[in-house]
ZAMIZA-421574 format. One line per field, with one value per residue (C-alpha): residue number from 1; residue in three letters; x, y, z. Coordinates in Angstrom, 2 decimals, decimal comma. Each point is the difference from the previous one (the first is absolute). Layout:
<sites>
k <- [NUM	...]
r <- [Ala	...]
x <- [X	...]
y <- [Y	...]
z <- [Z	...]
</sites>
This chain:
<sites>
k <- [1	2	3	4	5	6	7	8	9	10	11	12	13	14	15	16	17	18	19	20	21	22	23	24	25	26	27	28	29	30	31	32	33	34	35	36	37	38	39	40	41	42	43	44	45	46	47	48	49	50	51	52	53	54	55	56	57	58	59	60	61	62	63	64	65	66	67	68	69	70	71	72	73	74	75	76	77	78	79	80	81	82	83	84	85	86	87	88	89	90	91	92	93	94	95	96	97	98	99	100	101	102	103	104	105	106	107	108	109	110	111	112	113	114	115	116	117	118	119	120	121	122	123	124	125	126	127	128	129	130	131	132	133	134	135	136	137	138	139	140	141	142	143	144	145	146	147	148	149	150	151	152	153	154	155	156	157	158	159	160	161	162	163	164	165	166	167	168	169	170	171	172	173	174	175	176	177	178	179	180	181	182	183	184	185	186	187	188	189	190	191	192	193	194	195	196	197	198	199	200	201	202	203	204	205	206	207	208	209	210	211	212	213	214	215	216	217	218	219	220	221	222	223	224	225	226	227	228	229	230	231	232	233	234	235	236	237	238	239	240	241	242	243	244	245	246	247	248	249	250	251	252	253	254	255	256	257	258	259	260	261	262	263	264	265	266	267	268	269	270	271	272	273	274	275	276	277	278	279	280	281	282	283	284	285	286	287	288	289	290	291	292	293	294	295	296	297	298	299	300	301	302	303	304	305	306	307	308	309	310	311	312	313	314	315	316	317	318	319	320	321	322	323	324	325	326	327	328	329	330	331	332	333	334	335	336	337	338	339	340	341	342	343	344	345	346	347	348	349	350	351	352	353	354	355	356	357	358	359	360	361	362	363	364	365	366	367	368	369	370	371	372	373	374	375	376	377	378	379	380	381	382	383	384	385	386	387	388	389	390	391	392	393	394	395	396	397	398	399	400	401	402	403	404	405	406	407	408	409	410	411	412	413	414	415	416	417	418	419	420	421	422	423	424	425	426	427	428	429	430	431	432	433	434	435	436	437	438	439	440	441	442	443	444	445	446	447	448	449	450	451	452	453	454	455	456	457	458	459	460	461	462	463	464	465	466	467	468	469	470	471	472	473	474	475	476	477	478	479	480	481	482	483	484	485	486	487	488	489	490	491	492	493	494	495	496	497	498	499	500	501	502	503	504	505	506	507	508	509	510	511	512	513	514	515	516	517	518	519	520	521	522	523	524	525	526	527	528	529	530	531	532	533	534	535	536	537	538	539	540	541	542	543	544	545]
r <- [Unk	Unk	Unk	Unk	Unk	Unk	Unk	Unk	Unk	Unk	Unk	Unk	Unk	Unk	Unk	Unk	Unk	Unk	Unk	Unk	Unk	Unk	Unk	Unk	Unk	Unk	Unk	Unk	Unk	Unk	Unk	Unk	Unk	Unk	Unk	Unk	Unk	Unk	Unk	Unk	Unk	Unk	Unk	Unk	Unk	Unk	Unk	Unk	Unk	Unk	Unk	Unk	Unk	Unk	Unk	Unk	Unk	Unk	Unk	Unk	Unk	Unk	Unk	Unk	Unk	Unk	Unk	Unk	Unk	Unk	Unk	Unk	Unk	Unk	Unk	Unk	Unk	Unk	Unk	Unk	Unk	Unk	Unk	Unk	Unk	Unk	Unk	Unk	Unk	Unk	Unk	Unk	Unk	Unk	Unk	Unk	Unk	Unk	Unk	Unk	Unk	Unk	Unk	Unk	Unk	Unk	Unk	Unk	Unk	Unk	Unk	Unk	Unk	Unk	Unk	Unk	Unk	Unk	Unk	Unk	Unk	Unk	Unk	Unk	Unk	Unk	Unk	Unk	Unk	Unk	Unk	Unk	Unk	Unk	Unk	Unk	Unk	Unk	Unk	Unk	Unk	Unk	Unk	Unk	Unk	Unk	Unk	Unk	Unk	Unk	Unk	Unk	Unk	Unk	Unk	Unk	Unk	Unk	Unk	Unk	Unk	Unk	Unk	Unk	Unk	Unk	Unk	Unk	Unk	Unk	Unk	Unk	Unk	Unk	Unk	Unk	Unk	Unk	Unk	Unk	Unk	Unk	Unk	Unk	Unk	Unk	Unk	Unk	Unk	Unk	Unk	Unk	Unk	Unk	Unk	Unk	Unk	Unk	Unk	Unk	Unk	Unk	Unk	Unk	Unk	Unk	Unk	Unk	Unk	Unk	Unk	Unk	Unk	Unk	Unk	Unk	Unk	Unk	Unk	Unk	Unk	Unk	Unk	Unk	Unk	Unk	Unk	Unk	Unk	Unk	Unk	Unk	Unk	Unk	Unk	Unk	Unk	Unk	Unk	Unk	Unk	Unk	Unk	Unk	Unk	Unk	Unk	Unk	Unk	Unk	Unk	Unk	Unk	Unk	Unk	Unk	Unk	Unk	Unk	Unk	Unk	Unk	Unk	Unk	Unk	Unk	Unk	Unk	Unk	Unk	Unk	Unk	Unk	Unk	Unk	Unk	Unk	Unk	Unk	Unk	Unk	Unk	Unk	Unk	Unk	Unk	Unk	Unk	Unk	Unk	Unk	Unk	Unk	Unk	Unk	Unk	Unk	Unk	Unk	Unk	Unk	Unk	Unk	Unk	Unk	Unk	Unk	Unk	Unk	Unk	Unk	Unk	Unk	Unk	Unk	Unk	Unk	Unk	Unk	Unk	Unk	Unk	Unk	Unk	Unk	Unk	Unk	Unk	Unk	Unk	Unk	Unk	Unk	Unk	Unk	Unk	Unk	Unk	Unk	Unk	Unk	Unk	Unk	Unk	Unk	Unk	Unk	Unk	Unk	Unk	Unk	Unk	Unk	Unk	Unk	Unk	Unk	Unk	Unk	Unk	Unk	Unk	Unk	Unk	Unk	Unk	Unk	Unk	Unk	Unk	Unk	Unk	Unk	Unk	Unk	Unk	Unk	Unk	Unk	Unk	Unk	Unk	Unk	Unk	Unk	Unk	Unk	Unk	Unk	Unk	Unk	Unk	Unk	Unk	Unk	Unk	Unk	Unk	Unk	Unk	Unk	Unk	Unk	Unk	Unk	Unk	Unk	Unk	Unk	Unk	Unk	Unk	Unk	Unk	Unk	Unk	Unk	Unk	Unk	Unk	Unk	Unk	Unk	Unk	Unk	Unk	Unk	Unk	Unk	Unk	Unk	Unk	Unk	Unk	Unk	Unk	Unk	Unk	Unk	Unk	Unk	Unk	Unk	Unk	Unk	Unk	Unk	Unk	Unk	Unk	Unk	Unk	Unk	Unk	Unk	Unk	Unk	Unk	Unk	Unk	Unk	Unk	Unk	Unk	Unk	Unk	Unk	Unk	Unk	Unk	Unk	Unk	Unk	Unk	Unk	Unk	Unk	Unk	Unk	Unk	Unk	Unk	Unk	Unk	Unk	Unk	Unk	Unk	Unk	Unk	Unk	Unk	Unk	Unk	Unk	Unk	Unk	Unk	Unk	Unk	Unk	Unk	Unk	Unk	Unk	Unk	Unk	Unk	Unk	Unk	Unk	Unk	Unk	Unk	Unk	Unk	Unk	Unk	Unk	Unk	Unk	Unk	Unk	Unk	Unk	Unk	Unk	Unk	Unk	Unk	Unk	Unk	Unk	Unk	Unk	Unk	Unk	Unk	Unk	Unk	Unk	Unk	Unk	Unk	Unk]
x <- [-21,14	0,61	2,68	-0,45	0,43	3,39	0,34	-0,46	2,55	2,49	-0,36	0,54	3,17	1,46	-0,66	2,11	3,39	2,47	2,57	2,90	0,28	3,21	1,66	0,39	3,56	1,49	2,52	0,76	-3,24	-2,26	-1,73	0,32	-1,29	3,02	-0,27	-1,07	1,40	-3,20	-0,45	-2,62	-2,43	-2,07	-3,74	-0,91	-2,81	0,30	-1,67	-0,74	-3,25	-0,37	3,64	2,13	3,79	1,53	2,76	-2,13	-1,40	-3,69	-1,17	-1,42	2,08	-2,04	0,10	-1,37	2,58	-1,49	1,97	-1,10	-3,69	-0,29	-3,70	0,80	2,94	-2,18	-2,64	2,38	2,68	-2,33	-0,96	3,63	0,78	-2,82	2,04	3,11	1,54	3,46	0,93	-1,77	1,34	-0,88	0,65	0,11	0,30	0,24	3,38	-1,24	-2,92	-0,07	-0,23	0,73	-3,41	-0,68	3,53	-0,35	-3,35	1,60	2,92	-2,40	-1,52	3,43	-0,24	3,03	-0,02	1,77	-0,34	0,53	2,05	-1,65	-3,34	-1,86	1,74	3,33	1,59	2,10	-1,99	0,79	-0,69	2,47	1,97	1,88	1,73	0,13	-0,23	-3,80	-0,44	2,89	-1,54	-3,33	1,55	2,22	-2,96	-1,89	3,05	0,32	-3,65	-0,12	3,46	-1,17	-2,51	1,34	-2,74	1,32	1,32	1,43	-0,62	-0,56	1,97	-2,20	-2,96	-0,17	1,97	1,49	-2,72	1,11	3,11	-0,34	0,29	2,70	2,22	-2,16	1,38	3,34	-1,77	-1,88	3,20	1,63	-2,90	0,62	3,69	-0,64	-2,83	2,11	2,84	-2,36	-1,21	3,61	0,93	-2,89	0,92	-3,50	-0,54	0,51	-3,00	-0,01	-0,47	-1,39	-1,82	-3,34	-0,21	-2,78	0,11	1,16	2,47	2,87	-0,49	3,42	1,92	-1,82	0,71	3,66	0,52	-1,27	2,02	3,30	3,11	0,98	-2,05	-0,46	-2,25	-1,70	-3,50	-0,43	-3,12	-1,94	-3,76	-1,78	-3,49	-1,34	-3,47	0,55	-1,91	-3,56	-2,94	0,59	3,65	3,00	3,58	1,20	-2,69	0,16	3,75	0,63	2,30	2,10	0,21	1,02	2,79	1,19	0,20	1,50	3,46	-1,01	2,02	-2,53	-3,55	-2,57	-3,75	-3,21	-0,56	-3,46	-1,86	-3,51	-1,33	-3,75	-0,65	-0,72	-0,59	-0,31	-2,71	0,32	-0,49	0,00	3,50	0,65	3,66	1,15	3,48	0,38	0,65	2,88	1,44	0,25	0,53	3,05	-0,20	0,99	0,75	3,70	0,33	-2,78	-0,66	-3,77	-2,09	-2,42	-3,55	-1,43	-2,18	-1,86	-2,43	-2,63	0,33	-0,71	2,43	-1,95	2,99	-1,40	-0,11	-2,47	-2,44	-0,30	-3,56	-1,34	-0,17	3,80	-0,38	1,73	-1,79	1,86	-0,10	0,18	3,71	0,57	-1,58	1,97	3,31	-0,75	-0,62	3,08	2,41	-1,24	1,13	3,65	2,92	3,20	3,03	3,02	3,54	1,54	2,26	2,81	-0,15	-0,14	3,17	-0,72	1,74	-1,58	1,91	-0,96	-1,16	2,07	-1,05	-2,00	1,62	-1,23	-1,89	-3,36	-1,73	1,87	1,20	0,69	3,68	1,90	1,30	-2,59	-1,12	1,77	-1,34	-2,19	1,86	-1,63	3,31	1,56	-2,99	0,18	3,65	-0,93	-2,69	2,35	2,48	-2,46	-0,41	-3,62	-2,53	-3,71	-2,03	-1,23	-3,63	0,40	-2,99	-0,07	-1,33	2,81	2,59	-1,39	-0,31	3,56	1,32	-1,68	1,81	3,39	0,55	-0,72	3,50	-1,12	-0,07	3,42	1,89	-1,55	-0,95	2,99	0,52	-3,57	-0,88	-0,08	0,12	-0,52	0,84	3,43	0,77	0,86	-1,33	0,50	1,53	-3,12	-2,61	-1,08	-0,87	-3,55	-1,91	0,62	3,73	0,24	-1,83	2,32	2,95	-1,60	-0,86	3,61	1,42	-2,22	0,90	3,74	-0,26	-2,08	2,18	3,06	-1,40	-3,11	0,32	-3,48	-1,58	0,08	-1,72	0,90	-0,92	-3,66	-2,04	-3,20	0,72	0,63	3,82	2,35	3,68	2,13	3,63	1,61	1,25	2,08	2,26	1,31	-1,23	-2,14	3,10	1,03	-3,50	-0,32	3,53	-0,62	-3,23	1,71	-1,43	-2,19	-1,23	0,93	2,91	-0,20	-0,29	1,97	0,40	-3,18	-1,41	-2,54	-3,65	-1,85	-2,51	-2,09	-1,00	-1,87	-3,63	-1,74	-3,27	-3,29	-3,62	-0,59	-3,12	-2,56	1,46	2,16	3,68	2,27	3,36	-0,96	3,53	1,15	-2,41	1,58	2,25	2,87	-0,79	1,76	2,54	2,66	3,06	-0,80	-3,04	-3,26	-2,60	-2,96	-1,76	1,48	-2,27	0,85	-2,05	2,65	2,49	-1,41	0,84	3,57	1,03	2,02	1,42	-1,47	3,07	1,98	1,21]
y <- [-8,55	2,76	-0,57	0,04	3,26	1,47	1,30	-3,48	-1,51	2,78	-0,47	-3,74	0,44	2,63	-2,32	-2,71	-0,51	2,29	-1,90	1,12	-1,85	-1,51	2,67	-0,76	0,04	-0,18	-2,50	0,09	0,13	-1,30	1,08	-2,08	0,01	1,11	-2,53	-3,25	0,58	-0,97	1,69	2,75	0,47	3,17	-0,67	3,62	2,49	3,69	1,85	3,70	1,76	2,80	0,37	-0,30	0,26	0,23	2,58	3,02	3,01	0,15	2,69	-2,44	0,38	-1,91	-3,63	-2,20	-1,95	-3,52	-0,99	2,45	-0,79	-3,12	-0,36	-0,27	-2,31	-2,18	-0,17	-0,94	-2,22	-2,99	0,23	0,20	-3,14	-1,81	0,65	-1,46	3,46	0,25	3,41	3,25	2,83	3,54	2,93	3,03	0,16	2,91	-0,18	2,30	-2,26	-2,90	-3,39	-2,17	-1,64	-0,77	-1,31	-2,18	-1,30	-0,84	-1,69	-2,09	-1,17	-0,77	2,82	2,01	3,48	1,42	3,78	2,41	2,96	2,80	1,77	2,02	3,34	-1,25	-2,59	-0,20	1,35	-1,60	3,23	2,13	-2,32	1,19	-1,60	2,67	0,75	0,03	-3,39	-1,49	1,23	-1,54	-3,35	-0,25	1,00	-3,07	-2,19	1,43	-0,71	-3,56	-1,23	-1,02	-2,53	-3,49	-0,52	2,79	-1,99	2,96	3,14	1,10	3,12	0,48	-1,39	0,13	3,27	-0,88	-1,31	1,06	0,67	3,75	-0,09	-2,59	2,81	0,01	-3,41	1,59	1,96	-3,05	-2,02	2,81	-0,33	-3,75	0,67	2,61	-1,82	-3,16	2,06	1,66	-3,36	-1,03	3,38	-0,14	-3,59	-1,22	-3,68	-0,93	0,94	-0,16	2,96	-0,72	1,42	-0,90	0,21	-0,36	-2,43	2,30	-0,08	1,07	-2,93	-1,54	3,28	0,92	-3,33	0,12	3,66	-0,32	-3,17	0,99	1,72	0,58	-2,23	2,91	1,71	-3,10	-1,10	-2,74	-1,36	0,60	0,49	-0,58	1,43	-2,33	-0,37	-2,23	-3,10	1,01	-2,36	-3,57	0,35	-2,23	0,02	0,41	2,22	2,48	0,44	-1,17	-2,62	2,68	2,12	-3,02	-0,85	3,61	0,08	-3,46	1,59	2,88	0,15	1,60	-1,08	0,84	-0,13	1,35	3,31	0,17	-2,61	-1,06	1,24	0,61	0,83	-2,17	1,69	3,34	-1,15	-0,51	-3,63	-1,98	-1,31	-3,71	0,35	-2,98	1,56	-0,78	-3,66	0,95	2,72	-2,24	-3,26	-1,67	2,23	3,16	-0,54	-0,67	3,53	2,08	0,58	0,27	3,08	2,69	-0,07	3,36	1,12	-0,44	2,92	0,31	3,33	1,47	-2,36	-3,01	-1,95	-0,36	-3,23	1,60	2,91	2,43	1,10	3,23	-1,81	-0,51	-3,76	-2,18	-2,27	-2,72	0,29	-2,90	0,70	-0,67	-3,42	-0,85	1,04	-1,85	-3,19	0,41	0,83	-2,90	-2,46	1,05	-0,92	1,35	-2,23	1,89	-0,66	0,24	3,00	-2,24	-2,13	2,94	1,29	2,96	-0,05	2,91	3,27	3,64	1,06	2,16	3,64	0,87	2,19	3,54	0,11	0,95	-2,50	0,70	3,43	-0,40	0,46	-2,29	3,10	0,80	3,29	1,08	-1,04	2,61	1,75	2,90	1,00	0,52	2,05	2,11	0,73	1,07	2,41	1,53	0,75	2,05	3,75	-0,21	-2,54	-0,72	1,38	-2,62	0,69	-0,40	-1,83	-3,02	1,99	2,54	-2,79	-1,71	3,22	1,01	-3,46	0,16	3,20	-0,37	-3,62	0,68	-0,02	2,68	2,43	-0,83	-2,68	0,29	-3,60	-2,23	-0,67	-1,19	-1,82	-3,79	-1,98	-3,73	-0,62	1,61	-0,82	3,65	1,36	3,31	-0,34	1,57	-1,71	-2,06	3,04	1,07	2,39	3,13	-0,70	-0,65	3,16	1,88	-1,31	1,21	3,40	0,41	-1,03	2,60	2,61	-0,55	0,13	3,18	1,73	-0,66	0,52	2,18	3,29	1,02	-2,63	1,81	-2,70	-3,43	-1,74	0,92	-2,29	1,83	-0,13	-3,74	0,23	1,83	0,81	-1,51	0,02	-3,37	-1,94	-3,01	-1,62	-3,35	-3,02	2,20	1,55	-3,40	-0,78	3,29	-0,34	-3,53	1,05	3,00	3,34	-1,68	-2,67	-2,79	-1,50	-3,29	0,18	-3,00	1,06	1,31	0,49	-2,51	0,83	1,54	-2,27	3,08	0,15	-3,28	1,03	-2,55	0,93	-0,23	0,44	-3,58	-0,80	2,32	3,33	1,37	-0,78	2,99	-0,46	2,45	1,21	-3,50	-0,06	3,12	-0,86	1,74	0,04	-2,73	2,18	-2,45	2,21	2,12	-1,80	1,79	-2,63	2,07	3,29	2,87	2,31	3,08	2,24	-0,43	2,07	3,18	-0,91	-0,99	3,62	1,19	-3,21	-48,41	-1,97	-2,04	-3,22]
z <- [15,37	2,56	2,59	3,77	1,82	-0,85	3,54	1,44	-2,35	0,70	3,74	-0,36	-2,04	2,31	2,92	-1,59	1,54	-1,72	-1,99	-2,15	-3,27	-1,30	-2,19	-3,69	-1,34	-3,47	-1,27	-3,70	-1,96	2,75	3,21	3,17	3,54	2,02	2,84	-1,59	-3,49	-1,82	-3,37	0,04	-2,89	-0,09	-0,02	-0,07	-0,48	-0,88	2,86	-0,39	-0,74	-2,56	-0,94	-3,12	0,06	-3,45	-0,03	-0,97	1,75	-0,89	2,42	2,56	3,12	2,59	1,00	2,74	1,96	0,24	3,09	2,69	0,55	2,15	-0,80	-3,71	0,62	2,22	-2,71	-2,80	1,53	0,53	-3,67	-1,05	1,99	-1,82	-3,16	1,70	-0,30	1,51	-1,48	-0,78	-2,13	1,08	-2,34	2,32	3,78	2,42	1,75	2,79	0,94	2,45	-1,71	3,02	0,41	-3,66	-0,52	3,09	-1,21	-3,34	1,77	2,08	-3,29	-1,48	-2,54	-1,18	-1,54	-3,05	0,09	-2,87	1,24	-1,95	0,11	-2,63	0,50	1,24	-2,24	-3,15	-2,95	-3,35	-1,92	1,94	2,28	3,05	2,94	2,67	3,71	0,15	-1,63	1,97	3,25	-0,94	-0,93	3,07	2,16	-1,23	0,69	3,51	0,73	-1,33	0,95	3,48	-1,28	-0,67	-2,59	-2,21	-2,95	-1,93	-2,01	-3,58	-0,97	-3,06	-1,88	-3,81	-0,07	-3,38	-2,29	-3,52	-2,04	0,49	3,81	0,69	1,34	3,14	0,98	0,91	2,74	1,28	0,12	1,97	2,45	0,25	0,72	2,67	1,79	0,17	1,45	2,47	1,33	0,60	1,50	2,48	0,91	-0,74	-0,62	-3,66	-2,15	-3,79	-2,32	-3,45	-2,99	-1,62	-3,79	-2,52	-2,91	-2,80	-2,88	2,27	2,38	-0,71	0,23	3,22	1,67	-1,01	0,91	3,55	0,57	-1,61	1,30	3,62	2,29	2,41	-2,57	-1,40	0,98	2,61	-1,70	-3,21	-0,24	-3,29	-0,63	-2,67	-1,47	-3,03	1,17	-0,89	0,13	-1,18	-0,90	0,65	1,24	-3,57	-1,52	2,89	-0,58	3,56	-1,48	-1,74	3,12	2,07	-2,41	0,05	3,81	0,42	0,27	2,30	3,19	2,38	0,84	-2,67	0,56	-1,47	1,81	-1,61	-2,03	-0,91	-3,36	0,04	-3,66	-3,02	-3,35	1,76	2,42	3,75	0,97	3,22	0,48	0,39	1,05	-2,05	0,00	3,70	-0,80	-2,31	2,22	3,05	-1,89	-1,57	-3,11	1,87	3,70	-0,59	-1,45	1,53	3,70	-0,30	-0,63	1,18	-1,34	-0,96	1,85	3,28	-0,32	-2,74	-1,80	-3,43	-1,74	1,40	1,25	3,52	1,96	2,42	-0,08	2,90	0,66	1,42	3,35	-0,27	-0,11	-2,59	-2,44	-1,88	-3,77	-2,48	-0,54	3,72	-0,25	-3,12	1,53	3,23	-1,98	-2,19	2,81	2,13	-2,69	-0,13	2,22	-1,53	0,38	1,26	1,14	3,46	0,47	1,28	-3,16	-2,41	-1,67	-2,29	-3,37	-1,86	-0,31	-0,53	-3,46	-2,37	-0,21	-3,15	-2,62	-0,48	-3,29	-1,47	2,31	3,23	1,17	3,72	0,77	2,37	1,79	2,63	1,61	3,20	3,39	1,72	2,82	1,82	1,59	-3,43	-1,10	3,13	-0,75	-3,51	1,18	2,57	-2,79	-2,09	-0,31	-1,16	1,29	-0,06	2,88	2,42	-0,87	-3,77	-1,47	-2,26	-2,96	0,30	0,18	-3,09	-2,02	0,81	-0,81	-3,38	-0,89	1,67	-1,07	-3,67	-1,53	-2,47	2,92	1,45	1,88	3,45	0,80	-0,78	3,69	0,55	-3,23	-0,24	-3,23	0,33	-3,66	-0,06	3,62	0,66	3,29	1,73	3,45	1,49	-2,20	3,02	2,14	0,74	-2,24	2,06	0,20	-3,71	-0,97	2,37	-2,02	-3,21	1,52	1,09	-3,39	-1,68	2,62	-0,41	-3,80	-0,02	2,59	-2,13	-3,48	0,15	1,87	-1,16	2,22	3,32	2,02	-1,41	3,28	0,19	-2,24	0,89	3,70	0,46	0,31	2,33	0,38	2,73	1,10	-0,84	3,02	-0,87	2,57	1,12	-1,95	-2,23	-1,55	-1,31	-1,29	-1,90	-1,36	-1,31	-1,70	-1,61	-1,06	-2,62	2,41	-2,38	1,92	1,87	3,78	1,17	3,64	1,61	3,49	1,23	-0,66	2,92	1,69	0,76	-3,66	0,32	0,13	-2,18	-1,66	1,79	-0,92	-0,99	1,99	-1,47	-0,97	-2,76	0,21	0,02	-1,65	-2,71	-0,47	-0,83	-2,92	-1,47	-2,87	-1,67	-3,72	-1,93	-1,72	-1,09	0,10	-3,01	-1,44	0,70	0,91	1,09	-0,63	1,99	1,87	-2,02	2,20	2,69	-1,98	1,43	3,59	-0,85	-0,09	-2,95	-0,91	20,40	1,39	-2,50	1,62]
</sites>
């Protein structure tokens, strides 16, 4: 049936007395309400229209932030409450937009939010992973925006970035993001909010879970999200492999929950879901290990996972899956433990060994620091012009970072398998190409007198007089001439670099430079085709209690 006027519902919810919800905290492997100490189980729904976040860049750089339109929030929140929803997961939000009203409406309904930090053109890409200034600025922008809401449960630093044996290296960059976002929350003195990772159910599931949990606690995830679709149709706790997964996570030391669940296919055909797995997930079989789960997905789209359909009149119509979930969730009351009576005994997992199955190194990429990068650029004789375009940056990267053409990129390369990272690998694209321009310039000036203008690059580079003083002298000295040294004493990042990434409501996000990737040349191993035509322009040569 059609719902009542969305405008009327929105007005009613906004008129409700504003109320902050009790923040959710983490103790051991469980969530709790901070004030009363009751265990918190996620009864969640994935809530974002027309969006897929899976660690790739597919050319689609727009998204619709689901938490800025009060009419839409007013339409959907009453439906979410009918499903006993206490948590929604959103996959991309605009950190420059105002979310106050929708977040307050959600709080009034007792609904918490888990927000993914990335967006289509500004996140860690499994095929050519980076952890740099642009992505860091985007992620911290989301944290800044949502830290003020007591119903922000936490953040995902990545979603299914590693999904096969040939891209496990990317996990080193995601774990670096976990480390730095956790540190940022502490540095800004925000209330404790967890930072986690959401994985798919693939052959590397054990290595992934162990890798993100192992080692220094400052870099380990605060919670673990599991996207799992193995209970299809009339299955069972055993046949769906839920029993195996529960046994595997019984020793996990941070909260684990299903970040997506709800298979809708049987024998390759889409079927109406019955959500029989809800009884197991929230019952005695699993509730001692798992902290609930997030059903995928609220909106009906091409994949037919929707709980509701949105008509041309912008009204929502319940689908059969909605009715089935409402019935299933109404029958469960998970039995928890009081925070005061709970004494965690599980410990962090051991790091997986590097082998044919797992390549991510335990040594993580350096933390982005715009002040360090500024020092580097000031020290150069040849830099990119400020108006250099993305295509020119990418074309020059492809040539200069091919080891067959010289050693011009050691200071800006990052290898998550070997754990070797250039001191400036975390800088933005323009700063990194400036480093490569300068390395080429210095080499040609010294060794190739026939190249009379080695700092031209078809007009996108320019000479400058190096100016290095004060703290920058120490930074440049620690990095060394090759840029491969470790910078152990660095100036604090500049808050002025925090710009976030807008464009979430209806237009294309910018952040194009963050999507530019340095080719994956692994210190001497050519991994991609070089743009040979470039040769001509190179001249002659959450709280833990």
